[in-house]
N, C-alpha and C positions, 0 to 999 in steps of 0.2 A: 233637704230630703223630703219626699213626700211621704207623710206620717200616715196616710190612708192606705199604703200599700205594705203589706207584709213583705219580709225580705225573701221569703221563698215563693212569692207570687210570681207565676210565669208572665213574662212579658215578651211581646213580639214586635219586630221592627220590619216595617214595609219600605223598601227602597226602589223608587222609580229613577234611574239613572239614564239619561240621554245626552245628546251631543251638547246641548247648551245649558241644561241645568239637572240638579238632582233634588228630588222631593223625599222626605222621610217622615214616617208617621210611626208612633209607638201606640200600641194597641194592649189592652189588658186580655187576660184570659176570658173574661166575660164580654168581651168585643167592645170595649168603651176606648174611645180615642183619648190618649192622656197628652199627647204633644205632637207638635210638627216642625219641620225644619225645611228650609230651602238653601242650597248653594249652587256652585258652578258645575261645569260638565262632568259627568262620570262615565263617558265613554273611553274606553282602554285605546281606542285609535288616537285619542289625544294625548296619550302619554299616562303609564300606569300609576305614576305618582300624582297627576293631576286628578286621575279618577278617584283614587283611594283617599286623597285629600278632601275631596268634594263629599265623599260618602261620610268620613269622619265628621266633617264640619257641619253637615245637615243633621248627623246624628246628635252631635253637641247640642245644636240648637233644640232639637226636640226634647232631648233629655232636660235641659233648662225649662222649656215651655212645660214640661210634665212636673217639675219640681223634684227632678231627680238628680243625683250626683254624677260626676264623670266616671266614677268607679262602677256605676251601675251599668255601664256598657258591657260589662261581663255577664250580665244577667240576660241579655238580649239575644232570642233566637230570630235571625234575620232571614228575611226572603228578600232577594235582591233581583230585580229584573234589570238588565243592564243592556243598553245597546252595544254591539260588538262582541258579546260573549257567544254569538252564535258561531264565531270563528274559532275553531278548535284551540288555536295557540293563545288567545285571549282567555278562553274558558280556562285553560290551563294555568295561565298566569294568575288568575284570581283564585283558582283552587290551590294554588301553591302560597298565596298571601297570608302572612302571619297576623291574621286580623285579631281585633281584640274582643270579638263578641263570644258568646256561649255557643254558637252554631251559625254557620253561614250556608244559605241554600241557594243556588245560582240558577238563573234561567234567564232568557232573553226578555226585553222590555215589552216586545209584542206579546209574549205569553202572559205575563201579569196584566197587561191591558185587556186580555180575553178574559181572563180570571175574575178581574174587576168587574167587567161589564155584565158578566153572569154570575156574580157571587160565587164563584168557585165551582159552579156547575158547567156542563157542557154547553158549547155555544161557539159561535164565529165572532170575529171584530175585523173591521177595517179601519184603518188609520189613514186619513187623508190631512196630512199636515205639511210640515217642510218636506217630507217623503212621503211615499204611499208603500202600504204592504198590508197584507191579511193573514189571518190565522184562523183555523177551525181545531177545535178539540172536541172529539166525539168518540164516546166508548174507549177511551185510553189512547187513541190514535191523534196524532197531530199533524196537520197539514199547513205548511207555510208557502205563502206566495209573494214574490216581490220582496222589496227592502234590500236591494242588491246595491243601492247608492246611487246618487247623481254624479254625473249626466248619464251614464250608461244604464241606469234603471230609474225607478221612482217615476214612472209616466203617470200622468194624471195628478202629480202632486203640486204643492204650492211652489216648489223649486222649478217643476216643469213648467207650470204656467207662467211664472215670472220669466223664464228663458224665452218662451214662445212668444209672449208679450213683446220682449225687447227685439227679437228677430224679425218680427212682422212690423213693428214700428221702424226699425231701421229700412227695411225694405220699401216700406211706403214712402219715407222721407226721401229716398233715392228715387222714387217715382218708378219702381220696379214692381210694385203691387199697389192695389187699390187704395185710396185713402181710407182710415180708420179712425174712429173716435179715441181708440186707444192711444194715438199719437198724441192728442192734445191732453190727455189725462196724465199720460207719463211724464210729459215735458212740464206740465204744470205742477205735479207732484214733486219733481226734482228741481225745479226753478231754472231750468236750462232751456235753451232756445233752438238746438240743432243736434245733429247726429254725433258730432265730436264731444258735445256736452255729455251725451248719452255714454259714449264709449269710455270716457275719462271715468264716469261714475261706476261703471261696471267692470273696469279692467281688472280688479282683484276680487271681484264678486264672490262670495260663498253661496252654498244653497240657501242659507238663511236669507242673504241679500236679496236674491231672486224671489223667494216666497213672499217676502213683504209686499211685493207689488202684485201678487197674483189676484187680489180682490179686483183690481182695476179691470180685468177681463170680464168678471161678472157684472161690473158697473156698466161697462160698454154693452156686454150682452143683453143685459135688462133694458136697455135704451133701444135696442134693435139692431145694433151694429153687426153687420153681415160676417165680417172676419172674426169678430170675438165670439159670435154664435158659433161659428164653426169650430174654434178652439174649445168652448165649453163642451160642446157636443163629443169632440175627439178625446178630451180628456176623461168624460163620462164613460165613454166607451172603453177605456182601459180601465176604469174602476168597476165598471159594470162586469168586464171579463174576469175580474178578480172575484167579484161576488158570485157569478155563476160558478166558477171553480170551488169556492168554498160551500156554496149551497148544495154542490153535488154530493157533499159529505153527509147531507140531512142533519145539520144542526138544529137544535130545537129553538134557538133564538139567533139573531144576527143584529149586530150593533155597528154605528159608524162612530169614531171619534176623530178629534183633529180639527184645527182651524178651519179648514175649507170644507169640512162635511156638509154643513147646512146648506152652504152655497152651490154645491154640486148636486146635492139631493134631487132638485127639480129636474135635472137634465138626465137622471138615471132612468132606465126602463121602468114602466109601472110595476112589473112583476118583480123587481128588486124593492122598490120603495114600499110595496105593500108588506114586505117581510121584515122591515127594519124596525127594531124596538130601542128603546132608549137604555143606554148603559146604566146599570144599577149601582155601580160603585166606581171610584177612581182607581188608575193603573196601582198606585201605591198600596190602597187597600187589597187589591188583588195580589199583591206580593206578600202581604199577611196571610191571605188565603193560601197561598203557595208554601209558606214557611209553616204553616199548621199541617198541611197535608204531607209535607215533606218529612217534618218531625215526626209525625204519627207512623209514617211508614217505615221510617228508620227504626223507631222503637218497636214496632212489630217484627221487622226483619232481625233485631238484635234479641228479642225474647224467644225466636224460633230454635 
């Protein structure tokens, strides 16, 4: 038990739950980070039990890290940004969950990413990772763009770039398209020698599998490969369109996050690049901001 904390000290838990991992952070009322945890997928699309087990596991780790007991879970006011809860049925499933916390406030993982990037203030964020999406929060209005999933959405994302890479490499190997440096890079990366080896590797590929190879497009583009340059520009055009849509809401700040953000940045229009500012905090800390704001709003409504 953490003897530095009084039993009635308010504690906040921020959850960033995605399709591959769940991050948790416990923060005191004076905004000190007490403990952190990491576990598996927390997207209800992967199954409700999988998602809730991941949340509990990450929370237990954070409690242990903070020197708190399992029973202290009941003291936590939780903000949870979860992939998939933008779908009404999954939001309802989590709303009905008999959770062990003091309170649970739900929103999307994209919303908490925006709140973290701007420390709870108005702003816009674009995520360019395995998927791609954007959100602007301005004067109480929220605009979401993209995030519809791969392969029917997520243009300009890691998964999209990885699939385009494979598509163009296979065309090149069949001599249906011009030779490209991406062919040698992909074959070498996988240790295969022909198209059949590539097809075997990607036969049951997930978006994460495709996204793993997205950086090869930019390696080839940086070396001047024409096909890779065209792909980089095409992906950047998709992300640039998201940026233009969000900037139309006049957010005071715009941040990019995600594994591909820094690679894609040089290919974006200068007008977008000039408005990008660094994210101030992580999504899980954004979830803490969300928990605080939601709790305060709830208390105010109750007092009326």
